[in-house]
C-alpha positions in Angstrom: 145.4 11.3 -150.9 146.6 13.3 -147.9 146.9 17.1 -149.0 149.4 19.0 -147.0 148.5 22.4 -145.6 150.1 25.3 -147.2 152.3 27.7 -144.7 153.3 31.1 -144.7 156.7 31.6 -143.2 157.2 35.2 -141.8 160.1 37.2 -140.4 159.3 38.7 -137.0 161.0 42.1 -136.8 160.2 44.6 -139.6 157.4 42.3 -141.0 154.9 41.8 -138.1 156.3 44.0 -135.5 158.0 47.4 -135.8 161.8 47.2 -136.2 163.8 47.9 -133.0 167.5 47.4 -133.1 168.3 44.5 -130.8 164.7 44.4 -129.3 165.3 43.6 -125.7 162.3 44.6 -123.7 158.8 43.2 -124.2 157.5 46.5 -123.8 159.2 47.7 -127.1 157.0 45.4 -129.2 154.5 47.1 -131.4 152.6 45.4 -134.2 153.0 47.0 -137.6 149.6 48.7 -138.5 147.5 46.1 -140.3 149.6 43.2 -139.4 147.1 41.6 -137.1 144.3 41.6 -139.7 146.7 40.3 -142.3 147.7 37.3 -140.3 144.0 36.8 -139.6 143.2 36.8 -143.1 145.9 34.3 -144.0 144.5 32.1 -141.3 141.1 32.4 -142.8 142.6 31.5 -146.1 143.6 28.3 -144.6 147.3 28.9 -144.3 149.5 27.8 -141.4 151.6 30.5 -139.7 155.3 30.1 -138.9 157.6 32.9 -137.6 161.4 32.2 -138.1 163.5 35.0 -136.7 167.4 35.4 -136.2 168.1 36.8 -132.7 171.8 37.5 -132.7 171.5 39.7 -129.6 171.3 36.6 -127.6 174.6 35.3 -129.0 176.1 38.8 -128.7 175.3 38.7 -125.1 173.0 41.6 -125.1 170.4 39.6 -123.4 169.8 35.9 -122.6 167.1 33.4 -123.8 165.1 33.8 -120.7 164.6 37.4 -121.8 163.9 36.2 -125.3 161.4 34.0 -124.0 159.7 37.0 -122.1 159.8 38.9 -125.5 158.2 36.0 -127.4 155.7 35.6 -124.7 154.6 39.1 -125.1 154.5 38.8 -128.9 152.4 35.8 -128.8 150.1 37.5 -126.1 149.6 40.5 -128.5 148.8 38.0 -131.5 146.4 36.3 -129.3 144.5 39.6 -128.5 144.3 39.8 -132.3 142.7 36.5 -132.5 145.9 34.9 -134.0 147.7 31.7 -133.3 150.8 30.9 -134.7 151.7 27.1 -135.6 155.2 27.7 -134.8 157.7 30.3 -133.6 161.5 29.4 -134.3 164.3 31.6 -133.6 168.3 31.3 -134.1 170.2 32.8 -131.2 173.6 32.8 -133.1 175.8 35.5 -134.6 176.5 35.6 -138.3 180.1 34.6 -137.2 178.8 31.3 -135.8 178.3 30.0 -139.2 175.3 27.8 -137.8 172.8 26.1 -139.9 169.9 27.7 -138.4 170.6 31.3 -139.0 168.8 32.7 -142.2 169.7 32.6 -144.9 170.5 29.2 -144.3 167.6 26.8 -144.2 167.9 24.7 -140.9 165.0 26.4 -139.1 162.5 26.4 -142.1 163.4 22.7 -142.6 162.8 22.0 -138.9 159.6 23.8 -139.1 158.6 21.8 -142.1 159.4 18.5 -140.6 157.6 19.5 -137.4 154.4 20.7 -139.0 154.5 18.5 -142.1 154.4 21.1 -144.9 155.9 21.2 -148.3 158.8 23.8 -148.4 158.3 24.4 -152.2 154.6 25.0 -151.7 155.2 27.6 -148.9 155.2 31.4 -148.9 158.1 33.4 -147.3 157.6 36.9 -146.2 160.2 39.2 -144.8 162.0 42.6 -145.0 165.6 41.4 -145.3 168.0 39.7 -147.9 168.4 36.9 -145.7 164.4 36.1 -145.6 164.3 36.2 -149.2 167.5 34.1 -149.8 166.2 31.4 -147.3 163.0 31.2 -149.3 164.6 31.0 -152.5 166.9 28.2 -151.3 163.9 26.1 -150.6 161.9 26.8 -153.6 159.2 28.9 -151.7 157.4 31.8 -153.2 159.1 35.1 -151.7 157.6 38.3 -151.0 159.8 41.2 -149.7 157.7 43.7 -147.6 158.9 47.3 -147.7 158.4 47.8 -143.9 161.4 47.6 -141.7 164.4 47.2 -143.7 162.5 46.2 -146.7 162.4 49.6 -148.7 166.3 49.9 -148.2 166.7 46.1 -149.4 164.3 46.7 -152.4 166.3 49.9 -153.4 169.6 47.9 -153.3 168.3 45.4 -155.9 170.6 42.7 -154.5 167.8 40.2 -154.2 164.9 39.1 -156.6 161.9 38.1 -154.6 159.0 37.0 -156.6 157.0 40.0 -155.4 157.7 43.4 -153.7 155.0 44.8 -151.6 154.4 47.8 -149.2 153.4 45.7 -146.2 151.9 42.4 -144.9 148.2 43.6 -145.9 149.6 44.1 -149.4 151.1 40.7 -149.4 148.0 39.1 -148.3 146.2 40.9 -151.3 148.7 39.3 -153.8 148.4 35.8 -152.0 144.6 36.1 -152.4 144.7 37.0 -155.9 147.2 34.2 -156.9 145.2 31.5 -154.9 141.9 32.7 -156.2 143.1 32.6 -159.8 144.1 28.9 -158.9 140.9 28.1 -157.3 139.0 29.5 -160.3 140.9 27.4 -162.9 
């Protein structure tokens, strides 16, 4: 029997890197403290790692996809320096008004990632700092975790979403994931 690898699907801004409104310059990227180790720990636990990010600044004309590629190249370079390799990086360049299928909370990009990387959506974990991240995860039946970094503290206080877990940051999410899967392994 072919057992599929489990995947953690993460938001980029406010979850892995510091939130910067319409991040437009690779020099603006800064990893949130502890995020690198947390991603390494997830990899060591056997999880695949995918980033899905809404990038409406492209659709709004603030910068183009060439600049977004530069930003993502720098982001991936910073992760490699932390000994982290992503299995996938997916982005939606559209604005909310475009009503596209790929913009979170819609499920187009997570479904594409699942098809490309052959993982079960309902067995995945979605981690993010926005309502759209949690809603996307809920729509595909994933375990959801809201981090209080980025916009997460505000989202948690508004109580408009019911994630499976609310945690301080990515390292805290990894602690919860480790406890969950250790309990499953021990049974």
